[in-house]
N, C-alpha and C positions, 0 to 999 in steps of 0.2 A: 788766462788764458794767453795772455799776450806772455806770457815767460815757456809756456808750454810748444807757441809757433812758431817764437824769434829762434832759429836756429844760427845764429852766428855769434862766436867768441863767448858763450856760456858753454861750463861743462859741468850735466847733472849728474848726479849719482846715480848708480841705478843698483845699490842696496837694499832685495827686499827687507822689510819690519819682518820682522816674527811676525806679527798681529797678520800682517800681509800675507805671508806664506798659507799658514793656517786657514784665512778666510778663504783664499782660492783651494785647498784641501779639501775644505767642506762643503765647499758650494754644489758639488756631485749631488752630494749625502742632500742638503736640504733640497734642491730640486726634486730631487725621488719623495722626501718627504710630499711638498706640493701636490704634486702628480696624484700621489696616491690618495693627498685630503679631496683632490679633485678630478675624479676618474672621468666627467664631463670634457674634461682639455684635456688636449694633447701638447705636450711641456718640451720645446724644441731648445738645444742650444745651438748658441748663435757666435759662431766664428768667422764673419764678416764683419768688417767696419762701415755702416751707413753712413751717405750722404743726402743732405735734402737738394732734390732735384733741381730749384732755381738758385739757390743759394749754396754751391757743394764747397765751401769751407765750412760749411755746420755737417758735423761730421755724430756721429753717435755709435757707442760700441756697446751691443745691450750683450745682457748675460743669457736669458735666452726668452722664449719667442712663443706664448700662451696663442693656442686656435680651437677655437670654439666655433660650433656649428652654427650658434646663435647669433654670438656677440661678433665673429673674425674675430681677426688677429687683434692677440693683445702683446702686452710687454710684460715678464717676470725679473725684477733685480733682487737679487740674494744681496745678503749684508748679516758680519755676526759683529756682538759687538762684547766687551766685557762689560763685569756687571755693573762696573762703576758707572757705565752708562745707561743703564738701565731706565732712569728717572727719564733718559730722553725718548725711548718708545712706550711710555705709558700713559694710561687714558687712550690711547686709539692716537697717541702724537706720532707724529712721522718730523725727528730732524729737517730743517729747513735746506741744510746743502740738499742729500739723500731729497724733499720732495721735487726743489726746482733741478737735479738732474734728471727723474724723471718727468717734465715735462720740457724739458730739452729734449730729450730721447722722443715725445711726443710729435715736437712741431721738425724733426728730423725724418721720422718716417710716417708721418699723417694718422699714428692711431689714434684712437683717444680714449684707452682706459688699460690696466695692467693693476698689477699686483707687489708689493714688495715683501718678502720674507726674510725674518730676521732668529737669530740664533743667538741668546743672551745666555753672559755664560758660562755657554759648550752644553746647556741642557735645559732653557726656556724658548720655547719657537715659537714666534705669532706671525701673521698674517695681514696685512693691512691693505684692502683696496684702493685704488687712486684713480681719478676721473681726471680728462684732459681739463686745464686750467686754461683759457684762451687768455686774459686779462694776464695771466703771470706770460705764456708765451710771448707776447707780444712784448713787452718788458723784457725779457730775453734778449729777442732777437733785437729790440733798440741798439740796447747794451752791447751785446757783440758782434754787431755790426759798427758800432760806433767802433768797436776795440780792434776789430780787420784791418779796416779802412785807413781810421786816422792814427791809428798806433802801428798795427804789425804791417801792411804795406808801406807806408810810410817809413816805420823804422825810427820810429819816436819814441819813448820810455813813454809810461801813464803818467800823468803830475800824481810827484811822492805823497802818499800822505801817512794818516798812522793806522791804516789797517794790517793786519795779518799779512795781507797778498801784497802790499810793497814792501815788508818786513820780509819775506821769503824772495820778492825780485830782485831785492837790493843784498840778500845773502848768498844769490846766484851767484849774481852779475860781479861782485866783488867778495869772494870767499875769505879772502885775507890780503892785505897791504903787503904790498912789492915794491912799491915805492918811500924808500927812506927819506927821501928831500923834501923837505915842507913843501909845503904850496900856501902862498899867499892869497889869501880869497878876502873877497870885498865887500861880503855879505853879512858884517859884525852884527845887524840887526837881528840874525837868526840865533845867532848865539845870544846876543842879548836876551833875547826873548826867553829860548833855553833856560836859562841861569834864574830869570823871573819867573819864568811858572816852576821850576823847582823848589822854589822857594815858596809859592806860593800852595803846590800840595804838600810840601814838607808842613807846615803853619797850619792848614786846613785839618791835618794828619793826627799834628800834637790837639786840635779842637776834638777833634772826635775824639781821642781818647778822652782827653778831658770829661767830656761830657758821660761817655761810656760807665767810667768812675764813677759820675755821680748817680749815674742807675743804678749800677749795684748798691751804691749807698743805700739809695731809698728803697731796695728791695731787701736788704739786712737778708737773713734767711730765708727767706722765702724764695717760692723756685719760678714760681710765674706773678707778673705784674698788671696789672689793669687803671687804664687812663683815659677814659673818653673811650676813641675809638680806637684806642693803642692798647696791644697787648703782648706786655715782652717775658722772655721765659732769659732765666740766668741756668744753662745745663753744668751740673757737676763734671770736670772730668777727671775727677781720681776714685 
């Protein structure tokens, strides 16, 4: 959120990835499929950005609106996924990042029900109904408010941590080194901690590899081994 709202000294590449391009191309077809499956609803494409009436910084870019005579308006979000991501949608599951996205849209619009439709691998169509989760929305509002007021408006970068979001933020703020002069840093403890942790990781990886080989030795020619509540399977790779 911080990187998308902060509009100074950061150049974002606008190159559309192939997956995103085909997702956009397939969206009308998937919406038509949903409409055919649900003649009780009217499905309307949305070409406006919604803003919360009290928090005008809270925005939502909906794919489609569902109009139901009995339930009132709802939200339809359309996704495409590769076959490699099929397990994220199995057993009625919805990827967390998409679930959070729809809950945010519920907050922005005030609506309380909607659907995800997804096309997996180009030929597996699925639907998932989602209801408003007030507890989740309250958590999102608190986090987003903190980011807006304490980071975006205050022009303060969020604290750096090990998350993907921090990695993305830093790579966009500093895409490449442009100053070839040495910089004198006083925070030697950070570098000491880094090399210490790297050594610990290397040691733990060696220990894990040793234990793995011991388990393989115990299995011998057997594919599956059972020890108490543990079950180990050694799959042939050739």
